[in-house]
C-alpha positions in Angstrom: 85.3 62.5 89.5 85.7 60.4 92.7 84.9 61.9 96.1 88.6 61.5 97.0 89.8 63.6 94.0 87.2 66.3 94.7 88.4 66.5 98.3 92.0 66.7 97.1 91.1 69.6 94.7 89.2 71.4 97.4 92.0 71.1 100.0 94.6 72.1 97.4 92.6 75.1 96.2 92.0 76.2 99.8 95.7 75.9 100.6 96.7 77.9 97.6 94.2 80.6 98.3 95.4 80.8 102.0 99.0 81.1 100.9 98.1 83.8 98.4 96.1 85.7 100.9 98.9 85.6 103.5 101.5 86.6 101.0 99.4 89.6 99.8 98.8 90.6 103.5 102.5 90.5 104.4 103.3 92.5 101.3 100.7 95.2 102.1 102.1 95.5 105.7 105.6 95.7 104.2 104.6 98.6 102.0 102.3 100.5 104.3 104.9 102.9 105.5 105.6 104.0 102.0 102.0 103.9 100.7 100.7 106.1 103.5 103.8 108.4 103.6 104.0 107.6 107.3 107.1 109.8 107.5 104.8 112.8 106.9 102.5 112.0 109.7 103.2 115.1 111.7 101.7 116.3 115.0 99.5 118.7 112.9 98.2 115.9 110.8 97.3 113.9 113.9 95.6 117.0 115.3 93.6 117.4 112.1 92.4 113.8 112.4 91.2 114.7 115.9 89.3 117.6 114.5 87.7 115.3 112.0 86.6 113.1 114.9 85.6 115.9 117.2 83.0 117.3 114.8 81.8 113.7 113.7 82.5 114.4 110.1 82.2 110.7 109.3 78.5 111.0 110.1 78.1 112.7 106.6 81.3 112.0 104.7 83.5 109.1 103.9 87.3 109.1 104.0 89.5 106.2 103.0 86.4 104.1 102.6 84.9 104.7 106.1 81.9 106.8 107.0 78.5 107.8 105.5 77.5 108.6 102.0 75.3 111.6 102.6 78.0 114.1 101.5 81.1 113.9 99.3 84.0 111.6 99.9 86.9 113.5 101.5 89.8 111.2 100.7 91.2 113.4 98.0 89.4 116.6 98.7 92.8 118.5 98.9 93.0 117.7 95.1 89.7 119.1 94.4 89.5 122.2 96.4 93.0 123.0 97.7 93.8 124.6 101.0 91.9 127.9 100.6 88.9 126.2 99.1 88.7 123.8 102.1 89.1 126.8 104.4 86.3 128.8 102.8 83.9 125.8 102.8 84.5 124.9 106.5 84.2 128.6 107.6 81.0 129.4 105.6 79.5 126.2 104.4 76.0 127.8 103.8 77.6 129.7 100.9 78.6 126.6 99.1 76.0 123.9 99.8 72.5 123.8 98.4 69.8 121.1 99.1 72.3 119.1 101.3 73.2 121.7 103.8 76.4 121.3 105.6 76.1 122.8 109.2 78.4 125.6 110.3 80.3 124.0 113.1 82.2 127.2 113.9 85.5 125.5 113.6 88.4 127.7 114.8 91.2 128.9 112.4 93.7 126.7 114.2 91.4 123.6 113.8 90.9 124.4 110.1 94.7 124.6 109.6 95.0 121.2 111.3 92.2 119.7 109.2 93.8 121.0 106.0 97.1 119.3 107.0 95.1 116.1 107.6 93.4 116.3 104.2 96.7 117.0 102.5 98.2 113.9 104.1 95.3 111.7 103.1 95.3 113.0 99.6 98.9 111.7 99.1 98.2 108.2 100.3 98.6 105.7 97.5 95.2 103.9 97.7 95.3 102.6 94.2 92.7 105.2 93.0 90.0 104.2 95.5 87.5 105.7 95.7 87.7 105.9 92.0 85.7 109.1 91.3 88.7 111.3 92.0 91.2 109.4 89.7 89.6 110.7 86.6 89.3 114.3 88.0 93.0 114.3 88.9 94.1 113.1 85.5 91.9 115.7 83.7 93.2 118.5 86.0 96.7 117.6 85.1 95.8 117.7 81.4 94.2 121.1 81.8 97.2 122.5 83.7 99.4 121.0 81.0 97.3 122.9 78.3 97.9 126.1 80.1 101.7 125.6 80.5 101.9 128.6 82.8 102.2 129.4 86.5 98.6 130.8 86.4 97.3 127.4 85.2 99.2 125.7 88.0 97.7 128.2 90.5 94.3 127.5 89.2 94.7 123.9 90.3 96.6 124.5 93.5 94.2 127.1 94.9 91.2 124.8 94.5 89.5 126.7 91.7 88.1 123.4 90.2 86.1 123.1 93.4 83.8 125.8 92.3 84.5 126.4 88.5 84.4 124.3 85.4 87.2 124.5 82.9 87.4 122.4 79.7 84.7 120.1 81.1 86.5 119.5 84.4 85.3 120.9 87.8 81.9 121.8 89.2 79.5 124.6 88.6 79.0 126.2 92.0 80.6 129.3 90.3 80.5 130.4 86.6 82.0 128.2 83.8 85.5 129.7 83.0 86.4 127.9 79.8 85.9 131.1 77.7 86.1 133.7 80.5 88.7 135.7 78.6 86.1 136.5 76.0 83.8 138.1 78.7 86.2 139.7 81.2 89.4 141.7 80.7 92.6 141.3 82.7 91.9 144.2 85.0 88.3 143.0 86.0 89.6 139.5 86.6 92.3 140.8 88.9 89.7 142.8 90.8 87.6 139.7 91.2 90.5 137.7 92.5 91.4 140.5 95.0 87.9 141.1 96.2 85.0 139.3 94.5 82.4 141.6 96.0 84.1 144.7 94.6 82.8 143.7 91.2 79.6 141.8 92.2 78.2 142.7 95.7 76.2 139.4 95.7 79.2 137.3 94.9 79.6 134.2 97.1 83.2 133.5 95.9 85.5 133.4 99.0 88.3 136.1 99.1 91.3 133.8 98.6 94.7 135.2 99.9 96.8 135.9 96.9 99.9 138.0 96.4 99.8 140.6 93.7 102.0 138.4 91.5 99.7 135.4 91.9 96.7 137.5 91.0 98.5 138.7 87.9 99.5 135.2 86.9 96.0 133.9 87.3 94.5 136.8 85.4 96.9 136.3 82.6 95.9 132.6 82.4 92.2 133.3 82.5 92.3 136.3 80.1 93.9 133.9 77.5 90.8 131.6 77.7 88.7 132.8 74.8 
């Protein structure tokens, strides 16, 4: 190949790459409003972002690809823990962290509400499943909920129970494995635990999640059926 032909191939390849790069950049900017659900960027979400910055959460966590890798990524934390799971973790992190201790920042209830709104917004951003570790969890959670085909199964996901318990191989083991919990505990005991965990086990570290009587009954029905 002559030097002239090599230069022509180089310039042509560079030009094509540049055009492709610019086209993809324009397309991304064109879709950014939809991908980020910018219409849902409320004042509370913005306040939650400021809470994230105020307490320097990026020093330990990543979110949307930015931050440190000492603690879990928070991009889709709303999927994993739900609102009440996040609230319990932020208020009393010493109960839920082991060797990598999260400090108690004494975040106010209003700040926690704003932070939850921010996490909910980030969880709904279409980031093409990146970071990828949450994509598999989300798909498996949906499968588990589909297996339950009940309001209790949906509540199990929405209340962030996967953040502490494992079910059909999905979730974590901060709390007991619940795949066959119906074989160990009856409906009444499970309802008591959901109402006040320490009424059954004084040493329980499970947070007292606000649930209506109907929701406790639905969750207990679902869990009792897991044998």
